[in-house]
N, C-alpha and C positions, 0 to 999 in steps of 0.2 A: 066322246071324252070317256076315258076309263075311270073306274071307281077311285083310284088313288088320286088322280088329278081333281076329281070332284070333291073328295074329302079335303084335300089341301086347300082348295078354293074356299070351302066353308069354314075351315079353321082360320084362314086369313081374314075372312069377313067377320067372323066372331071376334077376333082380336081387335079389328078396327072399330067395331061397334062398342066394345068394352072401353076403348080409349075415348070415344065420343061421349059415352055415358059418364065416365069418370070426369071428363072436362065439364060437362053440364052440371054435375052434382058436386064439384069441388073436391073430389076424392082421388084415388089412385087405382092402378091395376097391379096385380101381383102375378109374377110368372117366374119360371126358371130360365135363366139365360144360357148362352152357349157354354159357359164354364161350369154349369151345374149349380150355380148359386141362386137362391131365392131372392128376388129383388122387388121393390116397389117402384113403380114409375109414375110420377106425378104429371099432371097436364102441362106443366111448364117445361117438361123435358128432364127434370131432375130425376136421377136414378139413385136409390138408396138400397144397399145390400142389407138384407134382413139377417141379423145375427142368429146363429144356431142356439136354440134354447134347450137342447138336449132331448127334444121330442123326436118321435119318428115321423 
């Protein structure tokens, strides 16, 4: 397996682990979606776009 494939695998596993931890703790994960928006994803599947607050 080349390094890029290994890195992609670990990134995917990290995201899956974050979702499990969020579900266990009743919280959410935050990430940038394909449209470049920052979103919160809750354990129930609800996705909320985070409003830009003027920060960088």
